[in-house]
N, C-alpha and C positions, 0 to 999 in steps of 0.2 A: 746333259742337264742334271742339276742337282736332284730335282724331284723325280727324275727317272731312276736315279740310283738309290733313293730312299726305299727302305723295306716297305712292302705293302702294309697298309693300316691293319688289315686282317691279321697278319702275322704278329704285329705289335700287340694287338689286343688279346690274341690267344695266349700270349705269354703271361698276361697279367690278370685275366678274368677268372672268376670263381662262380663255379656254377651259383504361513499364515500372514497376510499383509495387514499393516496398521491402517486404520481408517481415521479420517479427520472430518470434522464438521465445520463448514465455513459459516461465519456469522455474516449478517447483512453488511457490516462494515468491511469485512474482508471481500465480499462480493463486489462492493463498490470500488474498492481499491484495485481489485483484479481486473475490473473493466477498463481501467485507465492504462492501456497498453501503449508503450512508446513505439515510435517507428523503428523498425529493424532494417538495417542496410545489409543486404546479402551481396557479398562481393564474389564474383566468379571470374574465371579466366576466359578471355576471348579465344577464339580458335587459333589466331596467330600466336598468342602467348603459349597456348598448350603445345602447338606444333614446335615452337622454338625450344621450349623446355624439353620436349620429348627428344628432338633431334640432338640437342646438346648434351643430354645425359645418358642416352641409351647406347650410342655407338662407342666402340673401343677399337680403333684401328691399330695396326702394327705400329711400333715405335717410329715416330717421325713421318708417318705416312698418312694417306687418305683412306677412307673406308673402302674395303674391297668387296667385290661382288663376284658371283659365279658367271664366267663367260664360257667355260668348257661345259660339256654335258655333265650333269650330276649323276652319281651312281651311289645309291644308299644301300648300306649293308648293316647287318647286326651280328653280334657275338654274344652268346649266352642267352639268347632269346630264340625260341624255336616255334615252328608250326604257325598257327593262325595269328598269334600276337606279333610274331616277327613280320609276317606278310602285311598285317594291318599297319604296323609302324612304318615300314618301307613305303607302302602305298600312300600313307597320309603325308609323309614328308615330301615324297615325289609329287603328289597332287598340288601341294602348296607351291612347290618350285615351278610346276607347269603353269600354274595360275599367273606367275610372274613372267612367263614367256621363256623359261629355261628349257633346254633340251635335256631329255632323260636318257640315260645310258641304256643300251640294249641288255636283255637278259644275259647273265654271265659276265657282265662288266666288272672291272676291278673297282671296289668301293673307294670313293674319295670323301664320302660322308659315312663315318662308321659309328654306330651306336653300340656301346659296350655295356652290358648289364653286369653289375658286380654287387656282392654282398656289402663290401666296404669300399666306398669311393676313394678315400684317402690312400688306402693300401694299394689299390689298383693304379692310381695316378702315380704314386711314388715308384712302383715297380716299373711302369712304362718309362718314366723319366730317367731311371737309372739304366735300364737294359737297352734303351734306344735313345740315347742322349742326343744324337744328331737330328732326330725328328723334332725335338723341342728346342734345341740350340743349333740352328741350321748353319751358323757361320756366315750367313749372308744378311747384310743389314736390311732393315725394313720389311722383314718377313714374318715376325712374330711380335707378340705383345711385350716381350722382354722378361728379364729375370724375376722381377717382383711379381709379375702375373703368374709366372711358372711356379713360384713358391706358393702362391695362393691356390693355384690349381691342385697342388699336392696336399694341402692342409686345410682347405676351406670347410670341410665337413658338410658341404652342400649336397642335397640329394641328386642334383644334376649339375654337372660342370662340363666345360667345353674348352677346346684348344684349337685355334685356327692357324693355318699357315697360308700366307699369301705371297705374291710376287709383284714388285713394281715393274711395269711394262712400258717400254717406249712405244707410243701409239703409232709412230711413223714406220717402225720396223717390225712391230709385234714381238720383239725380243726383250729379254730382261734389261731393265734400265740400271741394274747394279751388277757388280761382278759376282758370279755364282761360285760358291766354294769349289775348289778343284780346278777352276779355269785359270789360264794364264792371265797376269795383269794386263790391263789395256796397254797396247804398245805406244811408245812415244815416237812420233814422227815429226820431223822438222817441217813446219808449214809457214811459209813466208808470204804467199799470196793466195787468193782464192783458187787459182789454177792448180795449186798443189793438192787440193782436195779431190781432183779428178773431174771428169766431165759431168758427173751427176751430183757433185758436191753442193751443199747448201749451207750458208752461214745463218745460224739462228741467233737472233739477238735475245739475250736473257731478259726475262720480265719478272718484276717483283709481284705482279698481279696475277699472272697465269702460270699454270704448271700443266703441261700437255701430257704428262705421264698418267697412267691409270694403274689401279691395283686389282689383280685377279686372285680370287680365292683358289687355292690348290688342294687343301685338305681341311677337313673338320673332324675332330675326334670328340665324341660326346660320351661321357661316363654317366650311366643311369643306375643309381642305387636302387635296390629292391624296395627300400623304404619309401621311395617316391610314389609308388603305387599304393602305399598305405595312406598317403596324404591326399591323393587326388585320383580321379578315375582315369582310365586308360586313355581316352580320347583327349582329355585335358593335358595329360603328360605328353602325348604324341604331338599336340599342337605347340606346346612349350618347346619340345625338341626341334620341331620344324622352324620355329622362330630363331633359335640360337644356331641352327645349322645353316640357315640361309643368309645370315648377317652376322657381323662381328658385334656382339652384344656385350656390354659391360656386366661383369658378374655382380656388381654392387648397385646396379641401376634401380631407381624407383620412379617410374614414369608418373607424370602429373595427372594422369587420367586412367580410366579403366584399361587394363592390359593383361594379357596372358602372363606377362612377366611378373605379375603379383601373385602367381599361383601358390608360392610357398611362403608368402608374407602373411603372418597371422593377423596383422593389423589391417589387411585389405580384403575386400570381398573378392573371392576367386571368380574369374571369368570362365565360361564354359568352352570358349574357343578363342581364336584370334579376334580381338575387337576391331571396330572400324578404324581406330587409331593405329593399331598394330599393322593392319593391312595397308593403311595409307603410308605408314613409314616404309614398309618393304617396297611398295609400288614406287614411292618417291625416290628411294635409294637406288633402285634399278633403272629409273628413268632419268636420273640426274647425271650429268657428265663430270661433275666435281672438278672443273678445270681451273678453279681458283687456287692461288698459291697458299692462301690461308685456310686452315681447317675450319675456323669459325665462319668464314664466308661460304665454304662448301656446305656447312650445316645449315646456314641461312637459306641456301638454295634448296636443300632438301625440305626444310620447314615450309617454304613457300609452296612447293609442290604438294606437300601434305595438306595444306589448307585448301588448295584447289580441288584435290581429290575428295576430301571430306565434304566440302560444300556442294560439289557436283553430285555425290552420292545422296546427300540429304535432299537436294532438289529433286532428284529422280524418285526417291522414296515418297516424297510428298505428292508428286504428280501421279503416282500409281493409285 
C-alpha cells in the first residue's frame, strides 16, 4: 500500500520545523422628526439557508472526490511543542474526535494527525513539499486537493495551514477504488458472459445518481505558526486545529454564521470554541453516507442533517 510506504509524518515534520466628543442639541423640530421612524425590515437567514451555505463553502474534498472522514483510529502528535502545551493540544483534538465517535490510537501510536509548530509557516511548508514530494503529490488520483492547493499551502502566509491525504475506497471490498502508485495496472481479462466473472461475480449497473465509494482520511499535516498564539488564546487555537484536523476544510472559507473558522478574520468576532454550527457540521459530515454521485447533492444531505441537529439541540436547551 502506498500509505504504508510513505515516510511517517513525524520524520517529515522534524526535517522542516524550527524550534473629547462633540455634543449636539436637538431642537423641538428635530425631536418631532426623529420620532417618525420608518419600519425597518431585518432580513435573516433561516436555519436551512445557513446550513446549505455552510456545507457548500466550508468543505474542500480531494480533486474530483467526496468529502473524506476518519474511519481508522486517529493518532495525534506534535513537533516543536513540548510538555503541557503538547499534551493539551493532543488531548483537545482527540477529545473532539472522540465526541464524533472516532477511535483514538493507543499511547505510542504513529501519528496520522501531526501538528507542527514553526516560526515561519511558509518556509516550513516549502521545505516539506520539496524534501518529501511524494507525500504531497502521491501519484494517485483523488487523494489530495491538487497542485493549486499545494501552492497555496506553501505561500499563504496563514498562521495555521493544513494538508490532507485521503483515499477513495470501494465499500464492497474495503480496498482502494483507484490504482495506488507502484501497483500493477488492473489486468485486462476477456469477459464474455457473467460466468466468466467466477462463482461470486456480480454485475453492477452504473448509476448517474449514486456513487457507492467512500473517501477515508489517511493523513493530516497542520502547520501552526507561533504567531497564531499571539492572535488568539491557546484553547481557541486548539479548537481551530481540531476543526481542520477532523474535516477537509477550505482554507478560504467564510461560514455564514459564527464559527471557530473566523478566528483569524479581523472582520469577524472570534468564537471561544467550536460553535453549535461547527459541531453540527462535523456531526452531520460523519453521520452522512454521501452516496450521491453529485457533490452538490451530498452537500445538501449534510446540510439537512445539520438543520436537524441544530434544531434538536435548540429544543433540548429550551426544555432544560
